[in-house]
C-alpha positions as CSV (number, residue, x, y, z in Angstrom):
1,M,-60.3,-44.8,12.5
2,K,-56.8,-45.4,13.9
3,K,-54.7,-42.3,14.1
4,P,-51.1,-42.2,12.7
5,T,-47.9,-43.4,14.2
6,I,-45.6,-40.5,15.1
7,L,-41.8,-40.6,15.6
8,V,-40.9,-38.3,18.6
9,T,-37.2,-37.5,18.7
10,G,-36.1,-36.5,22.1
11,G,-39.3,-38.1,23.4
12,L,-38.0,-38.7,26.9
13,G,-37.0,-35.1,27.4
14,F,-39.0,-32.4,29.2
15,I,-41.3,-31.3,26.4
16,G,-41.0,-34.5,24.4
17,S,-42.3,-36.7,27.2
18,H,-45.3,-34.5,27.9
19,T,-46.1,-34.5,24.2
20,V,-45.9,-38.3,24.1
21,V,-48.5,-38.4,26.9
22,E,-50.9,-36.0,25.0
23,L,-50.4,-38.0,21.7
24,I,-51.3,-41.2,23.4
25,Q,-54.3,-39.7,25.0
26,E,-55.4,-38.4,21.6
27,G,-55.2,-41.8,20.1
28,Y,-51.8,-41.5,18.3
29,T,-49.1,-44.1,18.5
30,P,-45.8,-42.3,19.4
31,I,-42.5,-44.0,18.9
32,I,-39.7,-42.5,21.0
33,F,-36.1,-41.9,19.7
34,D,-33.8,-40.5,22.4
35,N,-30.1,-40.8,23.1
36,L,-30.5,-40.1,26.9
37,S,-28.1,-37.1,26.8
38,N,-30.4,-35.1,28.9
39,S,-33.1,-37.6,29.9
40,S,-33.7,-40.9,31.6
41,L,-35.4,-44.2,30.8
42,K,-37.3,-43.8,34.1
43,V,-39.4,-41.3,32.2
44,L,-41.0,-44.2,30.3
45,D,-42.4,-45.5,33.7
46,G,-44.1,-42.1,34.2
47,I,-45.6,-42.1,30.7
48,E,-46.9,-45.6,31.3
49,Q,-48.4,-44.8,34.7
50,I,-50.2,-41.7,33.2
51,T,-51.5,-43.3,30.0
52,G,-51.5,-47.1,30.7
53,I,-49.3,-47.5,27.6
54,R,-45.5,-48.0,27.4
55,P,-44.5,-46.7,24.0
56,A,-41.7,-48.2,21.9
57,C,-38.4,-46.5,22.7
58,Y,-35.1,-46.5,20.8
59,T,-32.1,-45.2,22.8
60,K,-30.2,-44.1,19.7
61,D,-28.6,-40.8,18.6
62,I,-30.3,-38.6,16.0
63,L,-26.9,-38.2,14.2
64,N,-27.1,-41.9,13.4
65,T,-29.0,-41.6,10.2
66,S,-29.2,-45.3,9.5
67,A,-30.8,-45.9,12.9
68,V,-33.4,-43.2,12.2
69,E,-34.1,-44.6,8.8
70,K,-34.6,-48.1,10.2
71,T,-37.0,-46.8,12.9
72,L,-39.0,-44.9,10.3
73,R,-39.3,-48.0,8.2
74,A,-40.0,-50.4,11.0
75,H,-43.0,-48.5,12.3
76,K,-44.3,-47.0,9.1
77,I,-44.0,-43.5,10.5
78,D,-46.5,-41.0,9.2
79,A,-45.0,-37.8,10.7
80,V,-42.1,-36.7,12.9
81,I,-42.0,-34.3,15.9
82,H,-38.4,-33.3,16.3
83,F,-37.3,-32.2,19.8
84,A,-33.8,-33.8,19.9
85,A,-31.5,-30.8,20.5
86,Y,-29.3,-29.2,23.1
87,K,-31.2,-26.3,24.5
88,A,-29.2,-24.1,27.1
89,V,-28.4,-20.6,26.0
90,G,-25.5,-20.2,28.5
91,E,-24.0,-23.6,27.7
92,S,-24.1,-22.9,24.0
93,V,-21.9,-19.8,24.5
94,E,-19.3,-22.1,26.1
95,K,-19.7,-25.0,23.7
96,P,-20.8,-23.6,20.3
97,L,-19.3,-26.4,18.2
98,E,-21.2,-29.1,20.1
99,Y,-24.5,-27.2,19.6
100,Y,-24.0,-26.8,15.9
101,N,-23.0,-30.4,15.5
102,N,-26.0,-31.7,17.5
103,N,-28.7,-29.3,16.6
104,V,-28.0,-28.5,12.9
105,G,-26.3,-31.8,12.2
106,G,-29.1,-33.7,13.9
107,L,-31.8,-32.1,11.8
108,I,-29.8,-32.8,8.6
109,S,-29.5,-36.5,9.7
110,L,-33.3,-36.7,10.3
111,L,-34.2,-35.0,7.0
112,N,-31.9,-37.4,5.1
113,A,-33.6,-40.4,6.8
114,M,-37.1,-39.0,6.1
115,K,-36.3,-38.4,2.5
116,K,-35.0,-42.0,2.0
117,V,-38.1,-43.5,3.6
118,G,-40.6,-41.0,2.1
119,V,-41.9,-39.4,5.3
120,E,-43.0,-35.9,4.4
121,K,-44.6,-34.4,7.5
122,L,-42.6,-32.7,10.2
123,V,-43.2,-30.6,13.3
124,F,-40.0,-28.8,14.3
125,S,-39.2,-27.6,17.8
126,S,-38.0,-24.0,17.3
127,S,-37.6,-21.1,19.7
128,C,-38.4,-17.5,20.3
129,T,-34.6,-17.0,20.4
130,V,-34.8,-16.5,16.6
131,Y,-36.2,-13.1,17.3
132,G,-33.2,-12.0,19.3
133,Q,-34.0,-8.8,21.2
134,P,-37.1,-7.6,19.4
135,K,-37.4,-3.8,18.8
136,K,-41.2,-4.2,19.0
137,L,-43.2,-6.3,21.5
138,P,-45.1,-8.5,21.5
139,V,-43.5,-10.5,18.7
140,T,-45.6,-11.9,15.9
141,E,-44.5,-14.5,13.3
142,K,-43.9,-11.6,11.0
143,S,-41.4,-10.0,13.4
144,P,-37.9,-9.8,12.0
145,V,-35.7,-12.9,12.5
146,V,-32.4,-11.3,13.5
147,K,-28.9,-12.2,14.3
148,A,-29.1,-14.6,17.3
149,E,-27.9,-13.6,20.7
150,S,-26.4,-17.1,21.3
151,P,-25.1,-20.1,19.4
152,Y,-28.2,-22.0,20.6
153,G,-30.5,-19.3,19.1
154,N,-28.5,-19.4,15.9
155,T,-28.9,-23.2,15.5
156,K,-32.7,-22.7,15.6
157,K,-32.4,-19.9,13.1
158,V,-30.2,-21.9,10.8
159,C,-32.5,-24.9,11.1
160,E,-35.6,-22.8,10.2
161,E,-33.8,-21.4,7.2
162,M,-32.8,-24.8,6.1
163,L,-36.4,-26.1,6.4
164,Q,-37.8,-23.1,4.5
165,D,-35.3,-23.7,1.6
166,I,-36.1,-27.4,1.5
167,S,-39.8,-26.8,1.5
168,K,-39.5,-24.9,-1.8
169,T,-38.6,-28.1,-3.7
170,S,-40.4,-30.6,-1.5
171,K,-43.9,-32.1,-1.5
172,G,-43.8,-32.3,2.3
173,K,-45.4,-30.2,5.0
174,T,-43.4,-28.6,7.8
175,I,-44.4,-26.5,10.8
176,S,-41.9,-24.7,13.1
177,L,-43.2,-24.1,16.5
178,R,-41.4,-21.1,18.2
179,Y,-41.6,-21.8,21.9
180,F,-41.2,-19.2,24.5
181,N,-40.3,-20.5,28.0
182,P,-41.7,-23.9,28.9
183,V,-42.0,-24.7,32.6
184,G,-44.1,-26.7,35.1
185,A,-44.7,-30.5,35.1
186,H,-47.5,-32.9,34.5
187,P,-50.3,-32.4,37.2
188,T,-49.8,-36.1,38.3
189,S,-46.2,-35.3,39.2
190,L,-45.2,-38.4,37.3
191,I,-43.1,-36.6,34.7
192,G,-41.4,-33.2,34.8
193,E,-38.2,-31.3,34.1
194,L,-35.1,-33.0,35.4
195,P,-32.0,-31.6,33.6
196,L,-28.8,-33.7,34.1
197,G,-26.3,-31.8,36.1
198,I,-26.7,-28.1,37.0
199,P,-29.8,-26.6,35.5
200,N,-29.4,-23.9,32.9
201,N,-33.0,-22.8,33.0
202,L,-34.6,-20.6,35.7
203,V,-37.5,-22.7,37.0
204,P,-35.6,-26.0,37.7
205,F,-32.9,-24.0,39.4
206,I,-35.6,-22.3,41.5
207,T,-37.1,-25.6,42.6
208,Q,-33.8,-27.3,43.2
209,T,-32.7,-24.4,45.3
210,A,-35.9,-24.5,47.4
211,A,-35.4,-28.3,47.8
212,G,-31.8,-27.8,49.0
213,W,-30.2,-29.4,46.0
214,R,-28.6,-26.0,45.2
215,N,-27.2,-23.6,47.7
216,Q,-28.5,-20.4,46.1
217,L,-30.1,-19.0,43.0
218,T,-28.4,-16.1,41.2
219,V,-30.6,-13.6,39.4
220,F,-28.5,-12.6,36.4
221,G,-28.8,-8.9,35.8
222,T,-30.9,-6.3,37.6
223,D,-30.2,-3.3,35.4
224,Y,-32.3,-4.2,32.4
225,N,-34.8,-1.7,31.0
226,T,-37.7,-3.6,32.5
227,P,-40.1,-2.7,35.4
228,D,-38.0,-4.3,38.1
229,G,-34.6,-4.5,36.2
230,T,-34.7,-8.3,35.6
231,C,-35.2,-10.1,32.3
232,L,-38.8,-10.7,31.1
233,R,-39.9,-13.9,29.5
234,D,-43.2,-15.5,28.3
235,Y,-43.5,-18.6,30.5
236,I,-45.8,-21.4,29.2
237,H,-46.9,-24.6,31.0
238,V,-45.4,-27.6,29.4
239,V,-48.8,-29.4,29.1
240,D,-50.3,-26.4,27.2
241,L,-47.2,-26.6,25.0
242,A,-47.5,-30.3,24.4
243,L,-51.1,-29.9,23.4
244,A,-50.0,-27.5,20.7
245,H,-48.1,-30.3,19.0
246,V,-51.2,-32.4,18.7
247,T,-53.1,-29.5,17.1
248,A,-50.0,-28.8,14.8
249,L,-50.1,-32.4,13.6
250,E,-53.7,-32.1,12.7
251,Y,-53.1,-28.8,10.9
252,L,-50.4,-30.3,8.7
253,D,-53.1,-32.1,6.8
254,K,-55.1,-28.9,6.3
255,M,-52.4,-26.4,5.4
256,S,-52.0,-25.4,1.7
257,E,-48.5,-24.1,2.0
258,S,-45.5,-26.3,2.5
259,Y,-44.0,-24.5,5.5
260,D,-45.4,-22.3,8.3
261,T,-44.4,-21.0,11.7
262,F,-46.3,-20.4,14.9
263,N,-45.5,-18.6,18.2
264,L,-46.4,-20.6,21.3
265,G,-46.6,-18.6,24.6
266,T,-49.2,-17.0,26.9
267,G,-48.8,-13.5,25.5
268,T,-47.7,-12.2,28.8
269,G,-44.2,-11.3,30.0
270,S,-43.0,-12.1,33.5
271,S,-39.8,-11.0,35.1
272,V,-37.4,-13.2,36.9
273,L,-38.4,-11.6,40.2
274,E,-42.1,-12.1,39.4
275,V,-41.4,-15.8,38.8
276,I,-39.6,-16.1,42.1
277,K,-42.6,-14.4,43.8
278,A,-45.1,-16.6,42.1
279,F,-43.1,-19.7,43.2
280,E,-42.9,-18.5,46.8
281,E,-46.6,-17.9,46.9
282,A,-47.5,-21.2,45.2
283,S,-45.1,-23.4,47.2
284,G,-45.0,-21.6,50.5
285,Q,-41.2,-21.8,50.3
286,K,-38.9,-18.9,50.9
287,L,-36.2,-18.9,48.2
288,N,-32.6,-18.2,48.8
289,Y,-31.4,-16.0,46.0
290,K,-29.0,-13.2,45.3
291,L,-28.7,-10.5,42.7
292,G,-25.8,-10.8,40.2
293,E,-24.3,-9.5,37.0
294,R,-25.8,-10.0,33.5
295,R,-25.1,-13.4,31.8
296,A,-23.8,-13.6,28.2
297,G,-26.4,-14.5,25.6
298,D,-29.5,-13.4,27.6
299,V,-32.1,-11.4,25.8
300,E,-33.6,-8.5,27.9
301,Q,-37.3,-9.1,27.2
302,V,-39.5,-11.0,24.9
303,W,-43.1,-12.2,24.9
304,A,-45.4,-13.6,22.2
305,D,-48.4,-12.6,20.1
306,C,-50.1,-16.0,19.7
307,S,-53.1,-14.9,17.8
308,K,-52.1,-16.9,14.7
309,A,-51.9,-20.2,16.7
310,N,-55.1,-19.3,18.4
311,K,-56.9,-18.8,15.1
312,L,-55.4,-21.4,12.8
313,L,-54.5,-24.2,15.2
314,G,-57.4,-23.6,17.5
315,W,-55.0,-23.6,20.4
316,K,-54.9,-21.4,23.6
317,T,-53.0,-21.7,26.8
318,K,-55.1,-22.4,29.9
319,I,-52.6,-22.6,32.9
320,D,-51.4,-19.5,34.7
321,L,-47.9,-18.7,36.2
322,K,-48.8,-19.6,39.8
323,Q,-50.1,-23.1,38.7
324,M,-46.9,-23.5,36.6
325,M,-44.8,-22.9,39.7
326,L,-47.0,-25.2,41.9
327,D,-46.8,-28.1,39.4
328,A,-43.0,-27.6,39.1
329,W,-42.7,-27.7,42.9
330,N,-44.9,-30.7,43.3
331,W,-42.7,-32.5,40.8
332,Q,-39.6,-31.4,42.7
333,V,-41.0,-32.7,46.0
334,I,-41.5,-36.1,44.5
335,L,-37.9,-36.1,43.4
336,K,-36.7,-35.0,46.8
337,K,-38.5,-37.9,48.4
338,D,-36.9,-40.4,46.0
């Protein structure tokens, strides 16, 4: 039996492209919708090399509701996985209006198009930032959703609230996946994380510094209440994360409620200095870094309790931190050669 056709907004981005690969390998037909604001059409080549299939791709903006509607109709889309959003905490502090316009406005545009066409199944890309700085760790899906530490985090919080409100009067099914910190690259090194401009996330800045693209990495804050004074995060390999979207799609058809949330992480917190050490051990590269002041919007420490996803989605992470760093470095080496 042929599996459904899935619209993947932001499908050429870091997480989106890896999810497209896993969807293809599981027999789905993904249709990509991406405005290339933080991605490249070259990613399509990598997807095709890995899977042997070049998915249809529309280089349109999610804010263009009519373009989204036409795409949904043209391909008889069964469900949507929505990645298309700006994602950098630090940048969102500097450009809050752009983040609200793109992230909240983009979801509204998508939902309007879905309503017109009658597409009722959605997997939403959310974030652990909705928990802010938790008072109790690890966080579960029942942990308080608090005032966000950054405009980026607040856009995810607002989007989740909007989806919950809509679900009360809708026949549709929606799952919000709260990611922790996606890193790594596909083991083939054919796709990976390549932010346009200066990276806002730790691991691509690490690999670019090791490759000589950046002069030095700054560790923001060394006086946090953590074992080594640096921020703690729950890092998850992007392939593990991508696979969770496939299981979430399958779960949409089984769930009795109209809306649900799941944490996606490893359940282990790693500090910035621990990540640097894991990278140096995996890559054999000595990293040039310095210790600096705290950065606005950063949460001190957060990691996940993923038992709900383990039980209901039947999903667990398989890849450890050292392998995450090795895959990220192997991807960077390929980029360096090019």
